[in-house]
C-alpha positions as CSV (number, residue, x, y, z in Angstrom):
1,M,2.8,-25.7,15.6
2,T,-1.0,-25.5,15.3
3,H,-0.9,-22.7,17.8
4,T,1.7,-20.8,15.7
5,Y,-0.3,-21.3,12.6
6,D,-3.5,-20.0,14.3
7,Q,-1.6,-16.9,15.5
8,F,-0.3,-16.3,12.0
9,A,-3.7,-16.8,10.3
10,A,-5.3,-14.5,12.8
11,L,-2.7,-11.8,12.1
12,L,-3.4,-12.1,8.3
13,Q,-7.1,-11.8,8.9
14,A,-6.7,-8.8,11.2
15,R,-4.7,-6.8,8.6
16,Y,-6.7,-4.5,6.4
17,S,-6.2,-1.5,4.2
18,C,-6.6,1.5,6.4
19,R,-8.0,4.6,4.7
20,A,-8.2,7.0,7.6
21,F,-5.4,7.6,10.1
22,R,-4.9,9.6,13.3
23,P,-2.2,12.3,13.2
24,D,-0.1,10.8,16.0
25,P,3.4,9.9,14.9
26,L,5.0,6.6,15.6
27,P,8.2,6.3,17.6
28,D,11.3,5.7,15.4
29,E,11.8,2.5,17.3
30,T,8.5,1.1,16.3
31,I,9.2,1.8,12.6
32,T,12.6,0.1,12.9
33,Q,10.9,-2.9,14.5
34,I,8.6,-3.2,11.5
35,V,11.4,-3.1,9.0
36,N,13.5,-5.5,11.1
37,A,10.7,-8.1,10.8
38,A,10.0,-7.4,7.1
39,R,13.6,-7.8,6.0
40,D,13.4,-11.6,6.7
41,V,11.3,-12.4,3.7
42,P,12.8,-14.5,0.9
43,S,14.2,-12.9,-2.2
44,W,15.6,-14.1,-5.5
45,C,19.3,-15.1,-4.9
46,N,19.0,-13.3,-1.6
47,A,19.3,-10.0,-3.4
48,Q,17.1,-8.2,-0.9
49,P,16.4,-5.5,-3.4
50,W,14.0,-3.4,-1.2
51,Q,14.8,0.0,0.1
52,V,12.3,2.3,1.9
53,T,12.3,6.0,2.2
54,V,10.3,6.8,5.3
55,T,8.8,10.3,5.9
56,R,7.8,11.8,9.2
57,G,6.5,15.2,10.4
58,A,7.0,18.0,7.9
59,G,8.5,15.5,5.5
60,T,5.2,13.7,5.2
61,D,3.2,16.9,4.8
62,A,5.5,18.2,2.1
63,F,5.4,14.9,0.2
64,R,1.6,14.8,0.5
65,A,1.4,18.3,-0.9
66,A,3.6,17.3,-3.9
67,L,1.5,14.3,-4.7
68,L,-1.8,16.3,-4.4
69,E,-0.4,19.0,-6.7
70,A,0.4,16.5,-9.4
71,A,-2.9,14.7,-9.0
72,H,-5.0,17.9,-9.1
73,A,-3.0,19.0,-12.2
74,D,-4.1,15.7,-13.9
75,A,-0.5,15.0,-14.9
76,P,-0.2,12.0,-17.1
77,A,0.6,8.7,-15.4
78,Q,4.3,7.9,-15.7
79,P,4.9,4.7,-13.7
80,D,8.3,3.1,-13.8
81,L,6.8,-0.3,-14.5
82,P,3.8,-0.8,-16.9
83,W,0.3,-0.7,-15.4
84,P,-1.8,-3.9,-15.8
85,T,-3.2,-4.2,-19.3
86,G,-6.6,-4.9,-18.0
87,Y,-8.8,-6.6,-15.3
88,S,-11.2,-9.3,-16.5
89,G,-13.4,-12.0,-15.1
90,A,-13.1,-12.5,-11.3
91,Y,-10.3,-9.9,-11.1
92,A,-12.5,-7.2,-12.5
93,E,-15.4,-8.3,-10.2
94,R,-13.2,-8.2,-7.1
95,R,-11.9,-4.7,-8.1
96,R,-15.4,-3.4,-8.6
97,T,-16.7,-4.9,-5.4
98,C,-13.9,-3.3,-3.3
99,G,-14.6,0.1,-4.8
100,F,-18.3,-0.2,-4.2
101,Q,-17.7,-1.3,-0.6
102,L,-15.6,1.8,0.0
103,Y,-18.2,4.1,-1.6
104,N,-21.0,2.6,0.4
105,A,-19.1,2.9,3.6
106,V,-18.4,6.6,3.1
107,G,-21.9,7.3,1.7
108,I,-21.0,8.0,-2.0
109,A,-23.5,7.1,-4.6
110,K,-22.3,5.2,-7.7
111,S,-23.5,8.1,-9.9
112,D,-21.7,10.8,-7.9
113,R,-18.6,11.2,-10.0
114,V,-17.4,14.4,-8.1
115,A,-17.5,12.6,-4.8
116,R,-15.8,9.5,-6.2
117,K,-13.0,11.6,-7.6
118,A,-12.6,13.4,-4.3
119,Q,-12.3,10.0,-2.6
120,M,-9.8,8.8,-5.2
121,L,-7.7,11.9,-4.4
122,R,-7.5,10.8,-0.8
123,N,-4.9,8.3,-2.0
124,Y,-2.6,11.2,-2.7
125,A,-3.3,12.8,0.6
126,L,-2.0,9.5,2.0
127,F,-5.3,9.2,3.9
128,D,-3.8,11.7,6.4
129,A,-1.2,9.1,7.6
130,P,1.6,10.6,9.7
131,H,4.2,8.4,7.8
132,V,4.7,6.9,4.4
133,A,7.3,4.4,3.2
134,I,8.2,4.6,-0.4
135,V,9.4,1.2,-1.7
136,T,12.0,1.1,-4.4
137,S,14.0,-1.6,-6.2
138,P,17.0,-1.6,-8.5
139,T,16.1,-0.9,-12.1
140,E,18.4,-3.7,-13.3
141,L,16.4,-6.3,-11.4
142,G,13.2,-5.3,-13.2
143,P,10.1,-7.4,-12.5
144,N,12.1,-9.9,-10.4
145,G,13.1,-7.3,-8.0
146,A,9.5,-5.9,-7.9
147,M,8.2,-9.4,-7.1
148,D,10.6,-9.7,-4.2
149,C,9.5,-6.3,-2.9
150,G,5.9,-7.6,-2.9
151,G,6.9,-10.0,-0.2
152,F,8.5,-7.2,1.7
153,V,5.4,-5.1,1.5
154,T,3.3,-8.0,2.8
155,A,5.6,-8.6,5.7
156,F,5.8,-4.9,6.5
157,T,2.0,-4.6,6.8
158,L,1.8,-7.8,8.9
159,A,4.5,-6.7,11.2
160,A,2.8,-3.3,11.6
161,T,-0.5,-5.1,12.4
162,A,1.3,-7.1,15.1
163,L,2.4,-3.9,16.7
164,G,-1.0,-2.3,16.6
165,V,-0.1,-0.1,13.6
166,A,-2.5,0.3,10.6
167,S,-1.3,0.5,7.0
168,V,-2.3,0.6,3.4
169,A,-0.2,-0.4,0.4
170,Q,-0.7,2.1,-2.4
171,A,0.4,1.4,-6.0
172,S,-1.4,4.6,-7.0
173,I,1.6,6.8,-6.1
174,A,3.7,5.0,-8.8
175,A,1.7,6.9,-11.4
176,Y,3.8,9.9,-10.4
177,A,7.1,8.2,-10.2
178,P,9.0,11.2,-11.6
179,V,7.4,13.5,-8.9
180,V,8.2,11.0,-6.2
181,R,11.8,10.6,-7.4
182,S,12.4,14.3,-7.7
183,H,10.8,15.3,-4.4
184,L,12.6,12.6,-2.4
185,G,15.9,12.8,-4.2
186,L,15.8,9.1,-5.2
187,P,18.4,7.9,-7.7
188,E,17.5,7.2,-11.3
189,D,18.6,3.6,-11.0
190,R,15.8,2.6,-8.7
191,L,12.2,1.8,-9.6
192,V,9.5,3.5,-7.6
193,L,7.1,0.6,-6.9
194,C,4.6,1.7,-4.3
195,A,4.0,3.5,-1.0
196,I,2.9,2.1,2.3
197,S,1.0,4.8,4.3
198,F,1.0,3.9,8.0
199,G,0.2,5.1,11.5
200,Y,-2.6,4.6,14.1
201,A,-6.0,4.0,12.6
202,D,-9.0,6.3,13.1
203,P,-11.4,3.5,14.2
204,D,-14.4,5.8,13.9
205,H,-14.0,6.8,10.3
206,P,-16.5,5.0,8.0
207,A,-13.7,4.2,5.5
208,N,-12.3,1.7,8.0
209,T,-15.5,-0.2,8.6
210,F,-15.6,-2.6,5.7
211,R,-13.5,-5.7,4.9
212,T,-12.9,-7.3,1.5
213,E,-13.5,-11.0,1.0
214,R,-11.0,-13.6,-0.1
215,A,-11.3,-16.4,-2.6
216,A,-11.6,-19.9,-1.0
217,A,-8.6,-22.2,-1.2
218,S,-10.6,-24.4,-3.6
219,E,-10.6,-21.5,-6.1
220,I,-6.9,-21.1,-5.8
221,I,-5.4,-24.6,-5.8
222,D,-5.2,-26.6,-9.0
223,W,-4.4,-30.1,-7.8
224,K,-2.4,-32.4,-10.2
225,D,-2.1,-36.1,-9.5
């Protein structure tokens, strides 16, 4: 059992948010393997609310173009679920640190707002990934379905890592939920939650050179005797 735990912990530590991909597409069989593993996560009453719309080839390029058009137009954010009301304390500090790590890695000064916006727009270019999975959940399940889908997203990214596939979960695309729904022909009774861009990493790109830190277990556990 210790060996299994060590393997799992190593997989978790190996996963990272990839922000630069090679253009090479994945075989359909590899994508199916990833989903076959991710589907085994638990869900409320075994509802298994997750569905993924996976793009490839011209489909990825067309979706990327639609997102970029909306982002460049500065269209107002219209997420299906409300954004966080704020980030405070440790949450704000972790968010800032992650952003500064990325800017430092790609050589963007904190004061360079133009370059920072250009880097932000890379989200809607899907970081040049050859594939993206749009994760949706039934509207009727609301936050409970979204919570279940969080487990699916985690398992998807870990299964991808185990197969040598890089990924990045992107809540940013939910800002343009109406664009996503219209472009992909998604039904109105499903919430657009996030995207997972995935493919083979570009190991030489500076955006892939940094790793974020995690809080220690002592900061997470609140023991009660």
